[in-house]
C-alpha positions in Angstrom: -8.4 4.2 23.7 -10.5 0.9 21.4 -10.7 3.6 18.5 -6.9 4.3 18.7 -6.1 0.7 19.6 -8.3 -1.0 16.6 -6.6 0.6 13.9 -2.7 -0.2 15.6 -4.4 -3.9 15.7 -5.1 -4.0 11.9 -1.6 -2.6 11.0 0.4 -5.3 12.8 -1.8 -8.0 11.4 -1.6 -6.4 7.8 2.3 -6.4 8.8 2.8 -9.8 9.6 0.6 -11.2 6.2 3.1 -8.6 4.0 4.9 -11.8 2.1 1.4 -12.5 0.3 1.4 -9.3 -1.3 2.1 -10.4 -4.6 3.0 -7.8 -7.1 2.0 -9.8 -10.1 -0.7 -12.0 -8.9 -3.6 -11.7 -5.4 -3.7 -14.0 -3.0 -6.8 -15.4 -1.4 -6.1 -13.3 1.6 -8.4 -10.0 1.3 -7.2 -6.0 2.3 -8.1 -5.1 5.8 -12.6 -4.6 6.1 -13.6 -0.9 5.6 -10.2 0.6 4.2 -9.4 2.4 1.0 -6.6 1.4 -1.2 -4.9 3.4 -4.1 -2.1 2.2 -6.0 -0.8 3.7 -9.4 1.6 1.4 -11.4 3.5 1.6 -14.5 4.4 -1.5 -16.7 7.3 -0.7 -19.7 8.3 -3.3 -22.4 10.2 -3.1 -25.6 8.4 -3.5 -29.0 11.0 -5.6 -31.0 8.5 -5.1 -34.0 8.7 -1.1 -33.4 11.3 -1.1 -31.8 10.7 1.0 -29.1 9.7 1.4 -25.5 6.3 2.0 -24.7 4.1 1.9 -21.3 1.3 1.4 -19.6 -0.2 3.2 -16.7 -2.6 2.2 -14.5 -4.6 3.9 -11.5 -6.2 1.7 -9.3 -8.9 2.1 -6.2 -9.7 -0.9 -4.0 -12.1 -1.0 -1.4 -12.6 -3.4 1.7 -16.4 -3.2 2.6 -15.9 -6.4 4.8 -13.6 -9.1 6.0 -14.5 -11.7 3.0 -15.2 -9.3 0.5 -13.5 -6.4 -2.0 -13.8 -4.4 -5.2 -11.3 -3.4 -7.6 -12.0 0.1 -10.0 -9.0 0.6 -12.7 -8.9 2.2 -15.7 -5.5 2.8 -18.1 -3.0 4.9 -20.0 -0.5 3.5 -22.8 1.2 4.2 -26.4 1.3 0.4 -26.8 -1.5 0.8 -29.4 -0.9 4.2 -30.4 1.9 6.7 -31.4 1.0 8.4 -28.2 -0.2 8.3 -24.6 -3.7 7.5 -24.3 -7.0 6.8 -22.6 -7.4 3.2 -23.3 -9.4 0.8 -20.7 -11.6 0.7 -17.7 -11.7 -2.3 -15.6 -13.5 -3.8 -12.1 -12.6 -6.8 -10.0 -14.4 -8.0 -7.0 -13.1 -10.8 -4.7 -14.8 -12.8 -2.3 -12.4 -15.1 0.9 -15.2 -18.3 1.5 -12.9 -20.2 3.4 -10.6 -19.3 6.2 -8.4 -21.6 8.3 -6.2 -19.3 10.7 -3.2 -20.9 13.1 -1.2 -18.6 15.3 1.8 -18.3 12.4 -0.2 -20.0 9.6 -3.2 -20.0 7.7 -5.2 -21.0 4.4 -7.5 -19.5 2.5 -9.8 -20.0 -0.4 -11.1 -17.1 -2.9 -13.1 -16.8 -5.7 -13.1 -13.5 -8.1 -14.5 -12.2 -10.8 -13.3 -9.6 -13.6 -14.8 -7.3 -16.6 -12.6 -5.0 -18.9 -13.4 -2.5 -21.8 -10.7 -1.7 -24.0 -10.9 1.0 -27.4 -7.5 -2.0 -28.3 -8.1 -4.6 -30.6 -5.4 -7.0 -30.2 -3.5 -8.8 -32.5 -1.5 -10.8 -30.2 -2.5 -14.4 -28.8 -1.6 -13.3 -25.2 -5.3 -12.5 -23.8 -5.6 -9.7 -21.2 -7.5 -7.6 -19.3 -5.0 -5.1 -18.0 -5.7 -2.7 -21.3 -5.2 -5.1 -24.2 -8.8 -6.4 -24.8 -12.1 -6.0 -23.9 -13.3 -9.3 -22.0 -14.6 -11.2 -18.7 -12.6 -13.8 -16.4 -13.3 -15.9 -13.4 -11.3 -17.9 -10.9 -10.1 -19.0 -7.6 -7.5 -18.6 -5.7 -5.7 -20.7 -2.5 -3.1 -19.4 -0.2 -1.2 -20.7 2.3 1.2 -18.9 4.9 3.5 -20.9 6.5 5.3 -17.7 9.2 7.4 -16.1 6.7 6.6 -18.0 3.9 3.5 -17.2 1.7 2.2 -19.9 -1.3 0.0 -19.2 -3.2 -2.1 -20.8 -6.5 -4.8 -19.6 -9.1 -6.5 -20.8 -12.0 -8.8 -18.9 -13.8 -10.5 -18.7 -17.1 -10.3 -15.9 -19.5 -13.2 -14.9 -22.3 -11.7 -12.6 -24.7 -15.0 -9.9 -25.7 -12.9 -7.7 -28.5 -14.4 -7.3 -31.9 -14.7 -9.7 -34.2 -15.1 -12.7 -32.1 -18.6 -13.5 -33.5 -17.3 -13.2 -37.0 -16.8 -16.4 -38.6 -14.5 -15.6 -41.2 -11.8 -13.8 -38.5 -12.6 -16.6 -35.7 -9.3 -18.3 -35.9 -6.9 -15.4 -36.4 -6.5 -14.8 -32.6 -7.4 -16.9 -29.7 -10.5 -15.7 -27.7 -10.4 -18.3 -24.7 -7.6 -19.0 -22.8 -7.2 -20.7 -19.3 -4.6 -18.5 -16.8 -2.4 -19.9 -14.0 0.1 -19.2 -11.3 2.2 -20.0 -8.4 3.6 -17.0 -6.0 5.8 -17.6 -3.4 6.6 -14.8 -0.6 9.0 -14.6 1.8 9.4 -11.8 4.7 13.4 -10.6 5.1 12.8 -8.6 7.5 12.1 -6.9 10.3 13.4 -10.2 11.7 11.3 -9.8 14.8 8.4 -7.2 14.8 8.5 -4.5 17.7 5.8 -1.9 16.1 3.7 -1.6 13.1 6.1 1.3 11.6 8.9 -0.9 11.5 9.7 -0.8 7.6 9.0 -4.4 5.6 11.2 -6.2 2.9 9.9 -8.8 1.0 11.1 -11.4 -2.2 8.9 -12.7 -4.5 9.0 -15.3 -7.6 6.3 -15.8 -9.6 5.3 -18.8 -12.4 2.9 -17.1 -14.4 1.1 -19.0 -17.2 -1.7 -18.9 -20.1 -2.9 -21.5 -22.2 -5.5 -20.7 -25.2 -8.7 -22.9 -25.8 -9.1 -21.7 -29.3 -6.1 -22.0 -30.2 -3.1 -23.9 -29.7 -0.5 -21.0 -28.0 1.0 -20.8 -24.4 3.2 -18.7 -22.7 4.8 -19.7 -19.5 6.7 -16.6 -17.7 8.7 -16.1 -14.4 8.6 -13.2 -12.4 10.8 -11.8 -9.5 10.4 -9.3 -7.3 10.7 -7.1 -4.8 8.8 -5.0 -2.2 8.7 -2.6 0.7 6.2 -1.6 3.2 6.5 1.4 4.9 4.7 2.6 8.0 2.5 -0.4 7.2 0.6 1.8 4.6 2.6 2.6 1.9 4.2 -0.5 -0.5 6.2 -0.1 -2.9 7.0 -3.0 -5.7 9.5 -3.4 -8.5 9.2 -6.5 -10.6 10.4 -8.1 -13.7 8.8 -10.5 -15.9 10.3 -13.0 -18.6 9.4 -15.6 -20.9 10.7 -19.2 -19.9 8.7 -20.9 -22.8 5.9 -20.4 -25.0 4.5 -20.2 -28.6 2.4 -17.5 -28.9 2.3 -14.2 -30.8 3.3 -11.4 -28.0 3.4 -7.8 -28.1 6.3 -8.8 -25.6 8.3 -11.7 -24.2 9.5 -9.4 -21.3 8.6 -6.3 -19.2 9.2 -4.3 -16.1 6.6 -3.2 -13.6 6.7 -0.8 -10.7 4.0 0.1 -8.6 3.5 2.4 -5.1 -0.3 1.8 -3.1 -1.2 3.8 -0.1 -3.8 2.3 1.9 -6.0 3.8 4.1 -7.8 2.2 7.2 -11.5 2.8 8.2 -11.6 5.2 5.2 -15.4 3.1 4.8 -17.9 4.0 8.1 
């Protein structure tokens, strides 16, 4: 009986925190301990210079090692820097939750994370990104507050691009190599109105403010990203989001994009 109840309790607890499963950012909370997730996502944008629609496809594995530590490993394929789809990058991510304060219908959590990426691309753009555009590292902290059906989270991080040319003094000022990233995300649980089973479908709405400011050049961009999310049987998550620029002076590949993703979670997969 205990073997049956434990995964059910984990699923139900995951449903209660569904509104902080943000589409464009990570919360301070972690995935359930000893669980494994597989995520497949696609990003589409319109490249105005080439007058064509380009896409990036990401396959990601996520591991909940324990209640405080989780790691990700991902690889991407895209045609954003080539004439056809090709493999472009690999990256790894680790997040450690170091503070938790739990109440009946709320909690506050703090986490630190680190990320490293290798990309075959050499980006000519001001925007720094480790999703496939550049090789680099990123370090940051996350704070997340859950208040019943509303979850609010903020992230601050530093990105260092390690793509070739960084140490070439003659080309050092052509593109940025250091940037501060910041985000403010809100998620609201719309359905179900009342939980009766972990098998109920969840509907979550999100609004995220995403920004980046380079430190070695005076470039910045601030985006807004609304998204909708469905969670089925507490183990399958479908995301749809749209990101567009509010303000900025960065030279970017595109200032708006669509994101579609599906994620499967397997509880107690790690013994």
